[in-house]
VMD Tcl script that builds the backbone (N, CA, C; Angstrom):
set m [mol new atoms 429]
animate dup $m
set s [atomselect $m all]
$s set {name element resname resid chain x y z} {
  {N N UNK 1 A 180.345 -4.420 -128.084}
  {CA C UNK 1 A 179.251 -5.082 -128.726}
  {C C UNK 1 A 179.727 -6.458 -129.161}
  {N N UNK 2 A 178.700 -7.355 -129.300}
  {CA C UNK 2 A 179.048 -8.700 -129.582}
  {C C UNK 2 A 178.269 -9.186 -130.820}
  {N N UNK 3 A 178.651 -10.360 -131.314}
  {CA C UNK 3 A 177.998 -10.986 -132.373}
  {C C UNK 3 A 176.515 -11.117 -132.169}
  {N N UNK 4 A 175.674 -10.633 -133.069}
  {CA C UNK 4 A 174.243 -10.680 -132.892}
  {C C UNK 4 A 173.719 -12.063 -133.261}
  {N N UNK 5 A 173.022 -12.653 -132.286}
  {CA C UNK 5 A 172.481 -13.973 -132.471}
  {C C UNK 5 A 170.973 -13.860 -132.688}
  {N N UNK 6 A 170.387 -14.881 -133.344}
  {CA C UNK 6 A 168.939 -14.875 -133.550}
  {C C UNK 6 A 168.269 -14.823 -132.180}
  {N N UNK 7 A 167.047 -14.320 -132.202}
  {CA C UNK 7 A 166.264 -14.151 -130.997}
  {C C UNK 7 A 166.224 -15.453 -130.123}
  {N N UNK 8 A 166.360 -15.249 -128.836}
  {CA C UNK 8 A 166.303 -16.388 -127.964}
  {C C UNK 8 A 167.548 -17.153 -127.750}
  {N N UNK 9 A 168.583 -16.906 -128.592}
  {CA C UNK 9 A 169.869 -17.568 -128.417}
  {C C UNK 9 A 170.956 -16.791 -127.755}
  {N N UNK 10 A 170.718 -15.480 -127.580}
  {CA C UNK 10 A 171.743 -14.684 -126.954}
  {C C UNK 10 A 171.903 -15.031 -125.502}
  {N N UNK 11 A 173.125 -15.060 -125.052}
  {CA C UNK 11 A 173.440 -15.382 -123.625}
  {C C UNK 11 A 174.025 -14.167 -123.067}
  {N N UNK 12 A 173.385 -13.614 -121.989}
  {CA C UNK 12 A 173.950 -12.419 -121.423}
  {C C UNK 12 A 174.820 -12.789 -120.192}
  {N N UNK 13 A 175.997 -12.226 -120.159}
  {CA C UNK 13 A 176.956 -12.523 -119.075}
  {C C UNK 13 A 177.153 -11.252 -118.295}
  {N N UNK 14 A 177.191 -11.372 -116.932}
  {CA C UNK 14 A 177.441 -10.223 -116.106}
  {C C UNK 14 A 178.743 -10.434 -115.337}
  {N N UNK 15 A 179.559 -9.414 -115.270}
  {CA C UNK 15 A 180.843 -9.460 -114.565}
  {C C UNK 15 A 180.565 -9.135 -113.056}
  {N N UNK 16 A 181.244 -9.785 -112.194}
  {CA C UNK 16 A 181.067 -9.615 -110.784}
  {C C UNK 16 A 181.641 -8.280 -110.342}
  {N N UNK 17 A 182.672 -7.793 -111.078}
  {CA C UNK 17 A 183.183 -6.452 -110.730}
  {C C UNK 17 A 183.621 -5.821 -112.013}
  {N N UNK 18 A 183.918 -4.548 -111.980}
  {CA C UNK 18 A 184.362 -3.830 -113.137}
  {C C UNK 18 A 185.715 -4.318 -113.654}
  {N N UNK 19 A 186.503 -4.970 -112.814}
  {CA C UNK 19 A 187.774 -5.499 -113.192}
  {C C UNK 19 A 187.748 -6.918 -113.760}
  {N N UNK 20 A 186.600 -7.560 -113.703}
  {CA C UNK 20 A 186.499 -8.932 -114.166}
  {C C UNK 20 A 186.683 -9.043 -115.678}
  {N N UNK 21 A 187.395 -10.011 -116.148}
  {CA C UNK 21 A 187.603 -10.236 -117.593}
  {C C UNK 21 A 186.949 -11.541 -117.868}
  {N N UNK 22 A 186.032 -11.534 -118.868}
  {CA C UNK 22 A 185.327 -12.724 -119.264}
  {C C UNK 22 A 185.904 -13.251 -120.544}
  {N N UNK 23 A 186.098 -14.546 -120.629}
  {CA C UNK 23 A 186.622 -15.145 -121.892}
  {C C UNK 23 A 185.585 -15.104 -123.013}
  {N N UNK 24 A 186.012 -15.025 -124.184}
  {CA C UNK 24 A 185.143 -15.016 -125.356}
  {C C UNK 24 A 184.992 -16.455 -125.814}
  {N N UNK 25 A 183.756 -16.878 -126.133}
  {CA C UNK 25 A 183.505 -18.197 -126.606}
  {C C UNK 25 A 183.000 -18.187 -128.038}
  {N N UNK 26 A 183.611 -18.966 -128.917}
  {CA C UNK 26 A 183.124 -18.974 -130.281}
  {C C UNK 26 A 181.885 -19.758 -130.389}
  {N N UNK 27 A 180.982 -19.346 -131.298}
  {CA C UNK 27 A 179.762 -20.085 -131.649}
  {C C UNK 27 A 180.141 -21.175 -132.657}
  {N N UNK 28 A 179.707 -22.385 -132.453}
  {CA C UNK 28 A 179.884 -23.430 -133.438}
  {C C UNK 28 A 178.636 -23.443 -134.310}
  {N N UNK 29 A 178.844 -23.240 -135.594}
  {CA C UNK 29 A 177.787 -23.174 -136.530}
  {C C UNK 29 A 177.917 -24.248 -137.581}
  {N N UNK 30 A 176.786 -24.960 -137.859}
  {CA C UNK 30 A 176.739 -26.040 -138.822}
  {C C UNK 30 A 176.317 -25.493 -140.161}
  {N N UNK 31 A 176.982 -25.855 -141.223}
  {CA C UNK 31 A 176.633 -25.366 -142.566}
  {C C UNK 31 A 175.245 -25.957 -142.952}
  {N N UNK 32 A 174.342 -25.131 -143.477}
  {CA C UNK 32 A 173.006 -25.520 -143.861}
  {C C UNK 32 A 172.791 -25.347 -145.313}
  {N N UNK 33 A 173.143 -24.144 -145.817}
  {CA C UNK 33 A 172.954 -23.878 -147.322}
  {C C UNK 33 A 173.917 -24.692 -148.133}
  {N N UNK 34 A 173.528 -24.969 -149.350}
  {CA C UNK 34 A 174.357 -25.804 -150.241}
  {C C UNK 34 A 175.697 -25.100 -150.449}
  {N N UNK 35 A 175.772 -23.717 -150.540}
  {CA C UNK 35 A 177.059 -23.035 -150.646}
  {C C UNK 35 A 177.919 -23.184 -149.395}
  {N N UNK 36 A 177.284 -23.091 -148.228}
  {CA C UNK 36 A 178.069 -23.293 -147.011}
  {C C UNK 36 A 178.585 -24.716 -146.890}
  {N N UNK 37 A 177.811 -25.695 -147.191}
  {CA C UNK 37 A 178.252 -27.076 -147.154}
  {C C UNK 37 A 179.359 -27.345 -148.106}
  {N N UNK 38 A 179.295 -26.798 -149.310}
  {CA C UNK 38 A 180.322 -27.011 -150.319}
  {C C UNK 38 A 181.605 -26.229 -150.170}
  {N N UNK 39 A 181.469 -24.989 -149.642}
  {CA C UNK 39 A 182.592 -24.072 -149.648}
  {C C UNK 39 A 183.254 -23.970 -148.192}
  {N N UNK 40 A 182.462 -23.533 -147.250}
  {CA C UNK 40 A 183.078 -23.303 -145.905}
  {C C UNK 40 A 182.969 -24.433 -144.985}
  {N N UNK 41 A 182.062 -25.268 -145.134}
  {CA C UNK 41 A 181.766 -26.342 -144.142}
  {C C UNK 41 A 181.260 -25.710 -142.852}
  {N N UNK 42 A 181.385 -26.429 -141.731}
  {CA C UNK 42 A 180.965 -25.891 -140.450}
  {C C UNK 42 A 182.021 -24.828 -140.040}
  {N N UNK 43 A 181.575 -23.875 -139.269}
  {CA C UNK 43 A 182.520 -22.794 -138.852}
  {C C UNK 43 A 182.457 -22.522 -137.338}
  {N N UNK 44 A 183.463 -21.819 -136.845}
  {CA C UNK 44 A 183.480 -21.284 -135.501}
  {C C UNK 44 A 183.520 -19.716 -135.692}
  {N N UNK 45 A 182.600 -19.030 -134.973}
  {CA C UNK 45 A 182.485 -17.577 -135.264}
  {C C UNK 45 A 182.396 -16.837 -133.875}
  {N N UNK 46 A 183.177 -15.822 -133.683}
  {CA C UNK 46 A 183.022 -14.959 -132.535}
  {C C UNK 46 A 183.316 -13.541 -132.902}
  {N N UNK 47 A 183.544 -12.646 -131.889}
  {CA C UNK 47 A 183.812 -11.229 -132.188}
  {C C UNK 47 A 185.212 -10.976 -132.708}
  {N N UNK 48 A 186.006 -12.012 -132.792}
  {CA C UNK 48 A 187.419 -11.816 -133.137}
  {C C UNK 48 A 187.811 -12.434 -134.438}
  {N N UNK 49 A 187.121 -13.525 -134.862}
  {CA C UNK 49 A 187.555 -14.242 -136.067}
  {C C UNK 49 A 186.419 -15.247 -136.443}
  {N N UNK 50 A 186.626 -15.732 -137.704}
  {CA C UNK 50 A 185.818 -16.801 -138.203}
  {C C UNK 50 A 186.813 -17.897 -138.639}
  {N N UNK 51 A 186.569 -19.068 -138.148}
  {CA C UNK 51 A 187.445 -20.247 -138.481}
  {C C UNK 51 A 186.640 -21.210 -139.331}
  {N N UNK 52 A 187.143 -21.557 -140.478}
  {CA C UNK 52 A 186.445 -22.454 -141.402}
  {C C UNK 52 A 186.789 -23.922 -141.147}
  {N N UNK 53 A 186.004 -24.811 -141.670}
  {CA C UNK 53 A 186.191 -26.235 -141.474}
  {C C UNK 53 A 187.603 -26.720 -141.740}
  {N N UNK 54 A 188.248 -26.171 -142.789}
  {CA C UNK 54 A 189.589 -26.616 -143.166}
  {C C UNK 54 A 190.676 -25.952 -142.380}
  {N N UNK 55 A 190.326 -25.116 -141.373}
  {CA C UNK 55 A 191.285 -24.439 -140.512}
  {C C UNK 55 A 191.694 -23.083 -140.937}
  {N N UNK 56 A 191.337 -22.651 -142.129}
  {CA C UNK 56 A 191.606 -21.304 -142.553}
  {C C UNK 56 A 190.869 -20.272 -141.634}
  {N N UNK 57 A 191.426 -19.090 -141.488}
  {CA C UNK 57 A 190.882 -18.107 -140.560}
  {C C UNK 57 A 190.802 -16.754 -141.204}
  {N N UNK 58 A 189.821 -15.938 -140.907}
  {CA C UNK 58 A 189.817 -14.552 -141.145}
  {C C UNK 58 A 189.679 -13.879 -139.754}
  {N N UNK 59 A 190.629 -13.014 -139.436}
  {CA C UNK 59 A 190.715 -12.346 -138.159}
  {C C UNK 59 A 190.033 -10.958 -138.389}
  {N N UNK 60 A 189.178 -10.559 -137.416}
  {CA C UNK 60 A 188.452 -9.289 -137.539}
  {C C UNK 60 A 189.334 -8.207 -136.901}
  {N N UNK 61 A 189.245 -7.016 -137.488}
  {CA C UNK 61 A 189.916 -5.854 -136.973}
  {C C UNK 61 A 188.980 -5.163 -135.937}
  {N N UNK 62 A 187.753 -4.890 -136.314}
  {CA C UNK 62 A 186.796 -4.274 -135.391}
  {C C UNK 62 A 185.391 -4.435 -135.842}
  {N N UNK 63 A 184.448 -4.266 -134.933}
  {CA C UNK 63 A 183.063 -4.249 -135.233}
  {C C UNK 63 A 182.741 -2.824 -135.754}
  {N N UNK 64 A 182.238 -2.675 -136.958}
  {CA C UNK 64 A 182.022 -1.411 -137.569}
  {C C UNK 64 A 180.566 -0.995 -137.625}
  {N N UNK 65 A 179.637 -1.914 -137.411}
  {CA C UNK 65 A 178.186 -1.625 -137.405}
  {C C UNK 65 A 177.467 -2.727 -136.679}
  {N N UNK 66 A 176.310 -2.335 -136.108}
  {CA C UNK 66 A 175.412 -3.291 -135.438}
  {C C UNK 66 A 174.058 -3.358 -135.987}
  {N N UNK 67 A 173.871 -2.699 -137.195}
  {CA C UNK 67 A 172.621 -2.847 -137.923}
  {C C UNK 67 A 173.089 -2.972 -139.382}
  {N N UNK 68 A 172.154 -3.428 -140.215}
  {CA C UNK 68 A 172.479 -3.764 -141.588}
  {C C UNK 68 A 171.158 -3.854 -142.377}
  {N N UNK 69 A 171.151 -3.471 -143.627}
  {CA C UNK 69 A 169.962 -3.585 -144.468}
  {C C UNK 69 A 169.994 -4.920 -145.227}
  {N N UNK 70 A 168.904 -5.674 -144.984}
  {CA C UNK 70 A 168.830 -6.977 -145.687}
  {C C UNK 70 A 167.516 -6.962 -146.499}
  {N N UNK 71 A 167.680 -6.996 -147.799}
  {CA C UNK 71 A 166.473 -6.930 -148.741}
  {C C UNK 71 A 165.591 -5.760 -148.368}
  {N N UNK 72 A 166.191 -4.625 -148.139}
  {CA C UNK 72 A 165.444 -3.439 -147.909}
  {C C UNK 72 A 164.966 -3.136 -146.438}
  {N N UNK 73 A 165.203 -4.103 -145.531}
  {CA C UNK 73 A 164.807 -4.013 -144.129}
  {C C UNK 73 A 166.046 -3.890 -143.284}
  {N N UNK 74 A 165.977 -2.998 -142.288}
  {CA C UNK 74 A 167.068 -2.817 -141.292}
  {C C UNK 74 A 166.940 -3.995 -140.268}
  {N N UNK 75 A 168.073 -4.673 -139.987}
  {CA C UNK 75 A 168.102 -5.763 -139.030}
  {C C UNK 75 A 169.280 -5.557 -138.128}
  {N N UNK 76 A 169.176 -6.159 -136.945}
  {CA C UNK 76 A 170.321 -6.234 -136.026}
  {C C UNK 76 A 171.347 -7.161 -136.620}
  {N N UNK 77 A 172.607 -6.704 -136.621}
  {CA C UNK 77 A 173.616 -7.520 -137.289}
  {C C UNK 77 A 174.975 -7.113 -136.683}
  {N N UNK 78 A 175.981 -7.956 -136.976}
  {CA C UNK 78 A 177.358 -7.639 -136.630}
  {C C UNK 78 A 178.099 -7.550 -137.934}
  {N N UNK 79 A 178.742 -6.326 -138.153}
  {CA C UNK 79 A 179.508 -6.126 -139.362}
  {C C UNK 79 A 180.902 -5.821 -138.948}
  {N N UNK 80 A 181.866 -6.690 -139.391}
  {CA C UNK 80 A 183.241 -6.600 -138.947}
  {C C UNK 80 A 184.149 -6.250 -140.117}
  {N N UNK 81 A 185.153 -5.424 -139.863}
  {CA C UNK 81 A 186.239 -5.234 -140.819}
  {C C UNK 81 A 187.202 -6.389 -140.617}
  {N N UNK 82 A 187.821 -6.799 -141.735}
  {CA C UNK 82 A 188.815 -7.892 -141.694}
  {C C UNK 82 A 190.184 -7.307 -141.535}
  {N N UNK 83 A 190.944 -7.819 -140.557}
  {CA C UNK 83 A 192.280 -7.311 -140.239}
  {C C UNK 83 A 193.221 -7.368 -141.431}
  {N N UNK 84 A 193.298 -8.500 -142.116}
  {CA C UNK 84 A 194.156 -8.617 -143.283}
  {C C UNK 84 A 193.262 -9.247 -144.373}
  {N N UNK 85 A 192.755 -8.357 -145.271}
  {CA C UNK 85 A 191.856 -8.852 -146.347}
  {C C UNK 85 A 192.463 -10.073 -147.142}
  {N N UNK 86 A 191.666 -11.045 -147.328}
  {CA C UNK 86 A 192.094 -12.272 -148.070}
  {C C UNK 86 A 190.903 -12.943 -148.651}
  {N N UNK 87 A 191.122 -13.860 -149.569}
  {CA C UNK 87 A 190.064 -14.710 -150.122}
  {C C UNK 87 A 190.535 -16.115 -149.920}
  {N N UNK 88 A 190.350 -16.688 -148.717}
  {CA C UNK 88 A 190.987 -17.991 -148.406}
  {C C UNK 88 A 190.463 -19.137 -149.304}
  {N N UNK 89 A 191.359 -20.076 -149.586}
  {CA C UNK 89 A 191.012 -21.274 -150.299}
  {C C UNK 89 A 190.381 -22.266 -149.281}
  {N N UNK 90 A 189.149 -22.640 -149.603}
  {CA C UNK 90 A 188.376 -23.491 -148.601}
  {C C UNK 90 A 188.111 -24.857 -149.217}
  {N N UNK 91 A 187.096 -25.439 -148.795}
  {CA C UNK 91 A 186.682 -26.802 -149.204}
  {C C UNK 91 A 186.523 -26.923 -150.708}
  {N N UNK 92 A 186.913 -28.108 -151.281}
  {CA C UNK 92 A 186.731 -28.332 -152.670}
  {C C UNK 92 A 187.419 -27.313 -153.579}
  {N N UNK 93 A 188.544 -26.729 -153.078}
  {CA C UNK 93 A 189.330 -25.737 -153.840}
  {C C UNK 93 A 188.517 -24.470 -154.224}
  {N N UNK 94 A 187.505 -24.132 -153.349}
  {CA C UNK 94 A 186.681 -22.962 -153.589}
  {C C UNK 94 A 187.220 -21.773 -152.813}
  {N N UNK 95 A 187.029 -20.560 -153.301}
  {CA C UNK 95 A 187.373 -19.380 -152.580}
  {C C UNK 95 A 186.190 -18.807 -151.889}
  {N N UNK 96 A 186.325 -18.163 -150.755}
  {CA C UNK 96 A 185.273 -17.620 -149.937}
  {C C UNK 96 A 184.427 -16.639 -150.706}
  {N N UNK 97 A 185.129 -15.695 -151.383}
  {CA C UNK 97 A 184.431 -14.629 -152.111}
  {C C UNK 97 A 184.506 -14.970 -153.621}
  {N N UNK 98 A 185.599 -15.401 -154.106}
  {CA C UNK 98 A 185.720 -15.804 -155.520}
  {C C UNK 98 A 186.042 -14.668 -156.479}
  {N N UNK 99 A 186.036 -13.406 -156.005}
  {CA C UNK 99 A 186.295 -12.321 -156.903}
  {C C UNK 99 A 187.226 -11.301 -156.348}
  {N N UNK 100 A 187.692 -11.479 -155.178}
  {CA C UNK 100 A 188.601 -10.532 -154.544}
  {C C UNK 100 A 188.750 -10.778 -153.055}
  {N N UNK 101 A 189.668 -10.137 -152.445}
  {CA C UNK 101 A 189.848 -10.310 -150.983}
  {C C UNK 101 A 188.709 -9.799 -150.120}
  {N N UNK 102 A 188.351 -10.558 -149.180}
  {CA C UNK 102 A 187.250 -10.253 -148.276}
  {C C UNK 102 A 187.713 -9.169 -147.322}
  {N N UNK 103 A 187.037 -8.057 -147.287}
  {CA C UNK 103 A 187.352 -6.892 -146.481}
  {C C UNK 103 A 186.408 -6.702 -145.292}
  {N N UNK 104 A 185.175 -7.249 -145.443}
  {CA C UNK 104 A 184.181 -7.125 -144.403}
  {C C UNK 104 A 183.336 -8.454 -144.341}
  {N N UNK 105 A 182.886 -8.757 -143.109}
  {CA C UNK 105 A 182.033 -9.895 -142.841}
  {C C UNK 105 A 180.817 -9.398 -142.035}
  {N N UNK 106 A 179.617 -9.795 -142.439}
  {CA C UNK 106 A 178.412 -9.384 -141.715}
  {C C UNK 106 A 177.682 -10.693 -141.331}
  {N N UNK 107 A 177.039 -10.677 -140.144}
  {CA C UNK 107 A 176.235 -11.788 -139.688}
  {C C UNK 107 A 174.970 -11.285 -139.078}
  {N N UNK 108 A 173.854 -12.004 -139.401}
  {CA C UNK 108 A 172.560 -11.642 -138.822}
  {C C UNK 108 A 171.633 -12.885 -138.791}
  {N N UNK 109 A 170.617 -12.811 -138.000}
  {CA C UNK 109 A 169.658 -13.890 -137.888}
  {C C UNK 109 A 168.659 -13.919 -139.012}
  {N N UNK 110 A 168.293 -14.995 -139.540}
  {CA C UNK 110 A 167.358 -15.167 -140.644}
  {C C UNK 110 A 165.980 -14.762 -140.137}
  {N N UNK 111 A 165.283 -13.820 -140.872}
  {CA C UNK 111 A 163.992 -13.278 -140.415}
  {C C UNK 111 A 162.892 -14.411 -140.484}
  {N N UNK 112 A 163.056 -15.368 -141.398}
  {CA C UNK 112 A 162.014 -16.362 -141.608}
  {C C UNK 112 A 162.219 -17.598 -140.694}
  {N N UNK 113 A 163.406 -17.723 -140.103}
  {CA C UNK 113 A 163.765 -18.919 -139.281}
  {C C UNK 113 A 164.801 -18.493 -138.275}
  {N N UNK 114 A 164.409 -18.209 -137.057}
  {CA C UNK 114 A 165.333 -17.690 -136.070}
  {C C UNK 114 A 166.359 -18.617 -135.562}
  {N N UNK 115 A 166.353 -19.919 -136.068}
  {CA C UNK 115 A 167.392 -20.846 -135.751}
  {C C UNK 115 A 168.597 -20.762 -136.731}
  {N N UNK 116 A 168.417 -19.897 -137.751}
  {CA C UNK 116 A 169.456 -19.793 -138.746}
  {C C UNK 116 A 170.211 -18.489 -138.646}
  {N N UNK 117 A 171.458 -18.519 -139.035}
  {CA C UNK 117 A 172.331 -17.301 -139.135}
  {C C UNK 117 A 172.894 -17.201 -140.518}
  {N N UNK 118 A 172.844 -15.964 -141.046}
  {CA C UNK 118 A 173.430 -15.706 -142.359}
  {C C UNK 118 A 174.744 -15.031 -142.186}
  {N N UNK 119 A 175.759 -15.451 -142.873}
  {CA C UNK 119 A 177.077 -14.804 -142.881}
  {C C UNK 119 A 177.319 -14.405 -144.288}
  {N N UNK 120 A 177.581 -13.078 -144.497}
  {CA C UNK 120 A 177.905 -12.533 -145.822}
  {C C UNK 120 A 179.287 -11.996 -145.847}
  {N N UNK 121 A 179.888 -12.093 -147.021}
  {CA C UNK 121 A 181.262 -11.542 -147.134}
  {C C UNK 121 A 181.269 -10.541 -148.219}
  {N N UNK 122 A 182.189 -9.531 -148.102}
  {CA C UNK 122 A 182.255 -8.403 -148.971}
  {C C UNK 122 A 183.734 -8.157 -149.415}
  {N N UNK 123 A 183.921 -7.678 -150.599}
  {CA C UNK 123 A 185.207 -7.308 -151.073}
  {C C UNK 123 A 185.220 -5.784 -151.357}
  {N N UNK 124 A 184.376 -5.013 -150.720}
  {CA C UNK 124 A 184.259 -3.577 -150.943}
  {C C UNK 124 A 185.277 -2.762 -150.138}
  {N N UNK 125 A 185.618 -1.590 -150.615}
  {CA C UNK 125 A 186.535 -0.722 -149.933}
  {C C UNK 125 A 185.838 -0.038 -148.755}
  {N N UNK 126 A 184.577 0.361 -149.011}
  {CA C UNK 126 A 183.774 0.995 -147.923}
  {C C UNK 126 A 182.977 0.017 -147.164}
  {N N UNK 127 A 182.646 0.401 -145.904}
  {CA C UNK 127 A 181.807 -0.451 -145.049}
  {C C UNK 127 A 180.491 -0.718 -145.730}
  {N N UNK 128 A 180.085 -1.999 -145.954}
  {CA C UNK 128 A 178.843 -2.289 -146.617}
  {C C UNK 128 A 177.681 -1.937 -145.723}
  {N N UNK 129 A 176.625 -1.402 -146.404}
  {CA C UNK 129 A 175.405 -0.993 -145.652}
  {C C UNK 129 A 174.213 -1.920 -145.873}
  {N N UNK 130 A 174.425 -2.812 -146.872}
  {CA C UNK 130 A 173.342 -3.743 -147.185}
  {C C UNK 130 A 173.899 -5.040 -147.857}
  {N N UNK 131 A 173.016 -6.017 -147.941}
  {CA C UNK 131 A 173.436 -7.281 -148.551}
  {C C UNK 131 A 173.532 -7.169 -150.069}
  {N N UNK 132 A 173.188 -6.042 -150.615}
  {CA C UNK 132 A 173.249 -5.868 -152.115}
  {C C UNK 132 A 174.683 -5.897 -152.652}
  {N N UNK 133 A 175.658 -5.563 -151.714}
  {CA C UNK 133 A 177.052 -5.537 -152.198}
  {C C UNK 133 A 177.865 -6.787 -151.825}
  {N N UNK 134 A 177.227 -7.806 -151.319}
  {CA C UNK 134 A 177.974 -8.988 -150.922}
  {C C UNK 134 A 178.497 -9.790 -152.137}
  {N N UNK 135 A 179.633 -10.456 -151.961}
  {CA C UNK 135 A 180.118 -11.295 -153.015}
  {C C UNK 135 A 179.663 -12.717 -152.748}
  {N N UNK 136 A 179.251 -13.075 -151.531}
  {CA C UNK 136 A 178.755 -14.387 -151.220}
  {C C UNK 136 A 178.023 -14.373 -149.881}
  {N N UNK 137 A 177.059 -15.364 -149.728}
  {CA C UNK 137 A 176.480 -15.470 -148.360}
  {C C UNK 137 A 176.312 -16.966 -148.116}
  {N N UNK 138 A 176.301 -17.309 -146.829}
  {CA C UNK 138 A 176.281 -18.655 -146.304}
  {C C UNK 138 A 175.288 -18.732 -145.209}
  {N N UNK 139 A 174.589 -19.855 -145.125}
  {CA C UNK 139 A 173.569 -20.022 -144.055}
  {C C UNK 139 A 174.001 -21.195 -143.118}
  {N N UNK 140 A 173.857 -20.929 -141.741}
  {CA C UNK 140 A 174.252 -21.855 -140.733}
  {C C UNK 140 A 173.174 -21.953 -139.703}
  {N N UNK 141 A 173.292 -23.018 -138.858}
  {CA C UNK 141 A 172.488 -23.173 -137.692}
  {C C UNK 141 A 173.412 -23.512 -136.515}
  {N N UNK 142 A 172.991 -23.112 -135.341}
  {CA C UNK 142 A 173.846 -23.437 -134.168}
  {C C UNK 142 A 173.872 -24.918 -133.918}
  {N N UNK 143 A 175.036 -25.434 -133.590}
  {CA C UNK 143 A 175.245 -26.875 -133.297}
  {C C UNK 143 A 174.708 -27.165 -131.882}
}
mol reanalyze $m
mol bondsrecalc $m
mol representation Tube
mol addrep $m
């Protein structure tokens, strides 16, 4: 499974043979929300990690869900466990979560504007099922 992109932005790749290995390409996302601009800045995001504007990285362990509840509605999403939980120090001496190490990251397309992607972070022990348990969320658009 791969990072879920807003409608119309997903690029489907086909391998010429079962042995073909395709490289993974990170999505370049520009910070749009005031929290994203102040804390994370622009990011690079793929199925393996998220890289923040200041170079800090969270490496993902595995994709743990491909749906998620956002404000009571089920949406297509990518929910990743974080390989080594941390709360990285980012722009302006801000922490990503601010209250504990980030254990999960979820990303989904904004229902009201399909050019936007929401990235939420969690410090929960269990896999989050909804945005109700997030410690922070950030909004981006594709560059």
